N, C-alpha and C positions, 0 to 999 in steps of 0.2 A: 696626203697623209697628214695627220695631226701635227707631227713635229715640224712639218714644213711651213706651217702657217701660224705658228705661235706669235710671231712678231706683228701680226696684223690687228691684234686685239687692242682696244682703247676705250677709255671712258672720258667723255669730253663735254664741254658746254658751248653752246652757240648763242649768238645774239645778233639781232639786226634792227636797223632803224631806217625809216624812209620819211623824208620831209622835215629835216631837223634844222633848217636855217643856218647852214654853214658849220654847225657844231657837232656834226655826226660822229667824228672821231673821238671827241671828248666824252660824249654820251656812251659810245661803244666801250670806251675804257672803263667807265664806271659800271656798265652792265657786265662786262667780263670780270671785273673785280668781284662782283657779287656772286659770280659763278666759279670763282677760283677753286672751290672745293671739288669741282668736277674734273680738274686737270691742272697740274702744277708745274709741268716741265716744258711747256711751250705756249706761246700766245701770238696772235696775229690779228690785224685789222686791214680791211680793204675799204677805201672810201671812194664814192662816186662824186666827182666834181664836174658838173655838166656832162659831157660825154667822155671825159677823161677819168682814169682810175689811178689811185695811189695805193700802193701796198707796202706794209711794214710787218715783218715777222721776226721772232727771236726765240731763243731758248731761255727758259726760266719763268718766274712769276710775272704776272701782268705788270706789277710795279717795277720790276727789273727790266722788262723789255721796253716799256714806254715811259718816256719823260714828257714833261710839259712842252719842252722844246721840239720834240719829235711830233707830238700831237698838233702843235701849232703849224707844222709844215704840211698838214693833211686836211686842208679845208674841204668841205663838201656837205651836201644835204642828205646823203644816204651812206650807210656803212654796214658791213657785216663783220663779225669778229668771232674768234674761236680760242678756247683754252683747251689744251691737249695733255693727256697722259701719254708719254712716249715709252715704249717697251725697251728693255735692255738691248735688244738686237737692232733697234732703229732709233738711236738718239742723235738725230741730225736735223738740220734746218730744213731740208727738202721735204720733210714730212709734216712741217708745221703749216697749218691752214690759217685763213682761207687761201685757196689757190686762185691764181689769176691767169686767164687765158686771153691773149690778144690775137684777134683775127684781122683780116684785111679791112673789113668795114664794120667791125663790132668788137665788143669785149664781154667777157663772162667771168664772174667770180663765184665760187661755191665753197661751202663748209658743211660739215656733217658731224652728227653725233650718232654712234652706233657701229654696227659691223655687218657687212654683207656675207652671208654664208655661201653665196655663189660667186664671190669675188674672183677667185682663181679661174673658174670656168669661163667667166666673161672676159677676163684679161687675156687668157689664151686665145679666145676667139678674136678679140680685137687686135692683138699683136699679129696674128696670122693674116689679118687683112690690112696690116700696115700701120697700126697705131703704135706710138712710142710713149712709154711711161717714164716719169721722172721721180716717182715716189712709190711707197707701198700703200698709200691711202686709197680707200674705196672711192673717195670723191672724184678721183681721176677717171674711174670707170664711168661714172654718171656723165661727166663732161664729154667724154668721147662718144657715148651713146647719143647724147643730145646733138652733138655736132653732126652725127651721121644721119640725123632725122631728114626725112624726105617730104614732109607735109607742106613745107613752105610757111608754116605758122609755128613760132617759137614755143608757145604754150603747149600746143599739140605734140611737138617733138619732145618736150619735157615729160608729158604724160606717157608717151610711148616708151621713153627711156625708163621711167619709174616702174612700168609694168614688167620690165626685164629683171628687176632686182628682187632678191630674196633675202630675208633677214630682218634686222632691226635698223631703221634709218630715220633720222630727222634731218632734213636739208634746209639750208637757206641759200638761195641763188640770187645774185645781183647782176643786173644788166643796166645799160644806160636808160632803159625805159621802164623797168619794174623791179620789184623785189618779190621773190616767190618763196613761200614756205611749203614744205611737203612732208608728210608722215607716212610710214609704212602701213600696209593693210591691216596689221594687228595692233598698231599703236604701242609698240613695245617701249619706245622712248617717249618721254614727255615733250610737248611743245605747245606754247601758248601765245596768244596775240593780245597786245595791249594798245592803249591809245594815250598819247601825251600831247594835248592840244590838237594841232592838225597832223601831228606825226603819228605813224604807226610803228609799233615795236613788236619784235618777235624774240622769244627767249626760251631756253630749255626749262627754266623754272620761274615762277611768279615772283620770287624774291628779287629778281632783277628789276621788275617793274617798280617795286617799292623804292629801290635805290635811285632810279632815274626820275621818279615822280610820275610814272605812267599808271593808268587805271586798267585793270584786267577787263578784257572784252570777252574772250572765249578761248577754249582749247581747240587745237587742231585735232580733228577726229581721224581715225584710221582711214587710209585711202584718200585723204583730202589733199588738195593743192590750193593754196591761198595766194591770190595774185594781188599785189599792192602796187599802185602807181599814183600818178597825180590826180586821177579821177576817183580814187577811193580804194575800196577793198572788195574783191570778188572771191567767193568760195566755190570750188568745183570739186568733183570726184574724178579720179583717174582710173578707178576700178570699183566694181560692185561686189567683189569678193572680199569682204572685210569681217573682222571680229575684234573684240577688245581683249588684249592680253598685255596690259601695262606691266612692265618689269617690277616684280615684288621687291627687288633689291633697292629700287628707288625709295620706297617707304622704309625699308630696314636700315639702309646705310647711306646711299648716295645723296639724296636730296637734303636741302637745308630744312631745319624744323619749321621755319617761317614760310615755307612754300606750300602752296595748295596744288595738289595733283588731281585732276578730274574731279574737282570740287571737295576733296578731302584734305584737311590740314595734316601735314606730316607729323608735327608734334602730337596732335590729338591721336592719330593712328598709333604712334609708338607708345604713348601712354596707355592706350587700351591694350596693346600687346603685353605690356608689363602687368596690367591688372589680370588679364586672362592667364598669363604665365603663373601668377600667384595662385589662381584658382586651380590650375592644372598641376602645379608642383610647389606646394607650400613647404616651408621648413622652419623650424624653431631657430630664431636668431635674434641678435641684439640690435644690429643696424643693417641697412641696405646701402650699398654704394654702387657706383657705375664706372665702367671703362669709358672715359670721355672721348669724344663728345656724343657720338651717336647712340650710346647706351643710356644717356642721362634721362631722356623722356620716359623710357621703359622702366628705369629704376624708380622714378617718382611714382609711376603707376603701381609697380609691385609693392612699394613701401606703403602707399595709401591703402591698398587692398589688404595687406597683412597687418596694418595698423602698428608698424614699427618705424623708427626714425630713418629718414634718408639723410645720409651724411656725405660730405666731401672727403671720403677716405682715400681717394686717388686724385692726384693733381697732374694736370697736363702742362708740359712745357709748350707754350704757344708758338715757339719759333721752330718747331719741328713739323715736317710734312706728314700727311696721313700715311700710315705704314701699309694699309691694305692695298694701295695702288702704287707702292714702290715697285720698281721693275724687276728686282731680284730678291731671292730669299735672304741673302747676306745683308743687303741693305735694309730689308724689313726688320731683321733681328737687331741690327745696330740702331735703327730708328726707334724701336720699342725701348731699348735701354736709355736712349737720350730723352724719350718723350714723356715717360710716366714715372711718378714717384708716389710712395704711400705715406700717409700722414700718421706717424706713430701715436701721437696723443689721441687720435680719433679711434684707431682700430686696435690698439694694444689691449689685450685681455678680453676682447669681444669676439662673439660669434658673428661672422660677417657673411652676408649674401652679396655677391658681386654680380652685376648684370652686364652682359655683353650683348651686342646687337646680332652677331653672327659667329658661327664657328666654321672657319674655312680651313686654314692651315694650322691654327692653334698657337702661332708665334706669340701674339699679344697675350692671350689668356694664360699661357704657361708662365710667362714673366710676371703677370699680375698676381697670380696665386703665390708665386715665390716672394714677391715684394711684400704682400700682406702678411705672410707668415714670418718673414724676416723682421718685421716691426712689431710682432707680438700677437697677431690674431690667433685665437685659440682654435677656431674652425673657419674654413673658407668654403662656402657653398656657391658653386657656379650655376647661374641660371642664364639661359640664352633666349632672347626674345624673337627667335626665328627657328624654323625646323632644322633638322639635320641636313647639312649641305653635302649632297652626295653626287651631283651630276655637274659636268662642266658648263660654263657659261660661254656660249658662242655669239652672244648678241652685243658685244662691245665692252666687256669687263675682263680684267686680266686674270682669267681662270679658265683656260681652254684645254687643260690637260687633266684627266682623272688622277694622275699621279700627284698632283698638288693638293688634293682634297683629303683631309685627315679621315673623314668618314668612309672613304673608299677602302681604307686599309684596316681600320679598327672599329670595334663596337663602341657604344656609348660608355660602357664600363671600362674598356681598355683606354679610351680617351681620358676618362676621369683619372685613371692611374697615371697616365703620362703627364697630365696637367698638375697632379699632386693635390687635387681638390678633395674635400671630404664628401661632397656629393655633386652630381651634375645632372641637369635636366634641361630640355629644350622645348620650345613652344611647338604645339602640334600644327599640322597643315590647316586643319579646320579652324584652330585658334587664330592663326595669322589671317586667313581669309575673312573671318567674322570680325576681327579687330579693325582691319582696314575698312571693310564694308563699303566698297566702291558702289556708287549709284549707277552701276552698269549691268547690262545683261551679258551673258556668256559664261563659259566655264570658269569656275573659281571666282565668280562675281567680277569678272573682267581683269583678273590678275594673271600674270605668267608665273607659274609655280615650277618651271622646268628644273631649276636648280635643286629642288627637293624631291621631285618624283619622276623626273625624266620625261615629262609630258611637254615636249617642245611644240610651240604653235606653228612652226614652219618646217619645211623640208630642211635637211642639214647640208645639202650640197657638197661643198668642199670637205666637210667634216664627217660625211657619212662613212 
């Protein structure tokens, strides 16, 4: 049942490096720091030093978990790291990745971004045959499946294990002999490969490459497994049944504007969403402003298309975490109050268009409309640079219950009244698809649009 598995959802960032001349832990730290927006409540690194592994994990931001003194005790030439969003029901160190498994004659570390929709089905099967789990994470399922492999070849056992999984997953696996990156058959989560001198780098987003000084090589494609070792890099497929269905929320909200996903820059896509929104839903106004930060690019595009000024009418407190991925509604509401303030001298006496990236629970937007009117905006027109969010997200974001979604309960007009806005309009599904314009084949030009139309690219397994 849905209520039994709410605690398993997560949105995370993963990073790996192989061949780093003893500085792998420090480079992993900087890579994870650049992915901090993907998860802010836990971080961990596992380093390979010869055949030995060193693990350190903690709750909090990357800079809170790791100090220079800690990193200096983690020498090694390869490392994988993880930043995690932990849900309200599972805020404990046992769920922080990467996980490390020590066997009689080998070691294995693994980290994941995404969510398996058949996690509970597989866990029950594994537990009935003797497996013991220490966390709620999907990553443990993969490790158990790999260890049960019978082929005698580690890579073949990984491939067989991956074929058992359903849902959205991007994995990095570290052993004494190699680092392996793998992506689900639909490519729902992003994963890219870079090169830094002789070292290879794997990351959820290309912004991490810029931070550590790596050059982008290629994206990991759906159904691919990338094996990196001292002999170089090899790309293989573990399944022929693949399609492109990159999560549209990566472009709308999760990814950093300076990242490129499947060859498309996130800022450029968001700006085009704003331009398209202006064409679909124009309104007479004096200024355009944005709910920072992910609404800024779309607001610039909307303002350019409407030929009215873009202004910083709303200011964000940089010391408050992203409210969308806070684990409870109470924390989200408190976070919004701490996070945003309206600039009276900019918006007073003005007709304001405020651009938001998505309308999920409405917590942030309701407060923003109230703030703008409190400081004297004569009209507040809300424009959302994504379609109506009507269906749960089962692929690794904190929205797995229909009850959490505003559009499940109310019409657009009813939502407008609840928000207190003078008008409300959202981007169409076609507008989003054409704005992102991925250079991919497949339904919706390679985007997963399930949150807006219920067209999920996989079976739903535990959630069915």
